[in-house]
C-alpha positions in Angstrom: 3.1 19.6 20.5 -0.4 21.3 21.8 -1.6 21.3 18.7 -0.9 18.2 17.5 -2.1 16.9 21.4 -5.3 18.6 21.1 -6.0 16.7 17.3 -5.2 13.1 18.3 -7.8 10.9 18.6 -8.1 8.0 20.7 -7.8 6.1 17.7 -4.7 7.3 16.9 -3.3 6.8 20.5 -4.1 3.3 20.1 -1.4 3.1 17.0 0.8 5.5 19.2 1.0 2.9 21.9 1.7 0.2 19.6 4.9 1.2 18.4 8.2 -0.2 20.6 9.9 1.9 22.6 12.9 -0.1 23.2 15.9 0.4 21.0 17.5 -2.3 19.0 20.3 -3.2 21.6 17.6 -3.5 24.5 15.6 -6.1 22.5 18.8 -7.9 21.1 20.0 -8.0 24.5 16.4 -9.4 25.9 17.0 -12.6 23.0 20.0 -12.9 24.1 19.1 -13.2 27.8 16.7 -16.7 26.9 20.1 -18.6 25.0 18.5 -16.8 21.1 21.6 -15.6 18.3 20.7 -12.2 16.9 22.0 -9.3 15.7 21.8 -6.3 14.1 21.0 -5.6 10.5 24.2 -4.3 8.7 25.0 -2.8 5.6 28.3 -4.4 3.8 29.7 -0.9 3.6 29.1 -1.3 7.8 30.8 -5.5 7.0 33.9 -3.7 4.5 35.1 -2.2 7.6 34.9 -4.1 10.1 36.2 -7.3 7.7 38.8 -4.6 7.2 40.0 -4.5 10.7 39.9 -7.4 12.1 41.4 -9.9 8.7 44.8 -9.1 7.8 45.0 -6.5 4.7 47.1 -9.0 1.8 43.9 -11.3 1.6 41.1 -8.5 0.5 37.9 -10.1 1.7 34.5 -8.2 0.1 31.5 -9.3 2.1 28.7 -8.9 -0.1 26.0 -10.3 1.9 25.2 -10.5 6.0 25.6 -12.5 8.6 24.6 -16.3 7.8 22.5 -18.3 9.5 21.5 -15.7 12.0 18.3 -14.2 13.1 18.9 -10.5 12.8 16.9 -7.4 13.7 15.9 -5.1 11.1 15.2 -1.5 11.1 12.0 0.1 12.8 10.0 2.1 10.3 6.4 0.6 10.8 6.4 0.4 14.8 8.0 -3.0 15.9 11.5 -4.0 15.3 11.2 -7.4 12.4 13.1 -10.5 12.9 14.6 -11.8 9.6 16.0 -14.7 9.3 19.5 -15.5 7.2 20.3 -18.3 5.4 23.5 -20.4 4.8 25.2 -17.8 2.4 23.9 -14.8 4.7 20.8 -13.5 2.4 17.3 -13.1 3.5 16.4 -16.5 2.7 14.5 -20.2 4.4 17.9 -21.6 3.6 16.2 -24.4 1.7 15.5 -22.1 -1.4 19.6 -23.4 -2.2 18.8 -27.1 -2.6 16.5 -26.3 -5.4 18.5 -27.9 -8.8 16.5 -24.9 -10.9 16.3 -21.4 -10.2 13.3 -19.8 -12.1 14.3 -16.5 -10.6 16.7 -14.5 -9.2 16.0 -11.6 -6.8 19.0 -8.7 -6.5 18.7 -5.5 -5.1 19.4 -3.2 -2.2 17.8 -2.5 0.9 14.3 -3.1 -1.0 15.2 -6.2 -2.1 16.6 -7.7 1.1 13.5 -6.0 3.5 15.2 -5.1 6.0 12.3 -2.6 7.6 9.8 -6.3 7.4 9.3 -10.1 8.7 10.6 -12.4 7.3 8.0 -14.1 5.0 6.5 -10.4 4.1 9.2 -8.9 1.5 9.1 -9.2 -2.1 10.1 -12.2 -2.7 9.1 -14.3 -0.1 5.6 -12.7 -2.1 6.4 -14.0 -5.4 7.8 -17.7 -3.8 4.0 -18.1 -2.7 2.5 -17.0 -5.8 4.5 -17.8 -8.4 7.7 -20.0 -7.9 8.9 -21.7 -4.8 12.6 -21.1 -6.8 13.5 -17.5 -6.3 16.4 -16.7 -4.4 16.3 -12.8 -3.1 19.8 -11.1 -3.4 19.3 -8.5 -1.7 21.9 -6.5 0.4 21.4 -3.4 2.7 23.7 -0.4 1.5 24.9 -2.3 -2.1 25.1 -0.4 -5.2 25.9 -1.4 -8.4 29.4 -3.1 -8.2 28.3 -4.2 -5.7 25.2 -6.6 -7.2 27.3 -7.2 -10.3 29.5 -9.2 -8.0 26.6 -10.9 -6.0 25.0 -12.0 -9.4 28.8 -13.0 -10.6 28.8 -15.4 -7.2 26.2 -16.8 -6.2 22.9 -16.1 -9.1 25.4 -17.6 -11.8 25.7 -20.1 -10.1 21.7 -20.9 -9.7 21.3 -20.3 -13.2 18.0 -18.3 -12.9 15.0 -18.0 -15.5 14.5 -14.5 -14.9 16.8 -12.0 -12.7 14.5 -9.0 -11.8 17.2 -6.0 -10.5 
């Protein structure tokens, strides 16, 4: 540590000082104390475990997305915790994207597509939305794999009939 500290410049120290020191739980408590509902980001495997404990085992519900209509606190990978907003179906989109009659692009994938480490509006779907087409739906979810992505295509993308599906 001494060797490292000896060579930290003032510029580097300023960068280090900008890192969020609170935990996600502390930030969630701060939001909730102000009356703002927010939840941590969960992968769908965690939601499957939770749903199996809560619901009747005979119903066999398989969650394919996160909490719907909810602010989500993401993962701190760049110094702060990003705030995301999940749409009516629990995906990282502005909710109005589901109102379009035509869908140009459906983005399917795992946490890279969901983008749980950047603020809403900074993910790849948002960049495409700003520069190419307003009619893109981000169907990425943290912790998904090929089978859950196929289920998401079947349950969500198929009904929107996208011109292009990016996986």
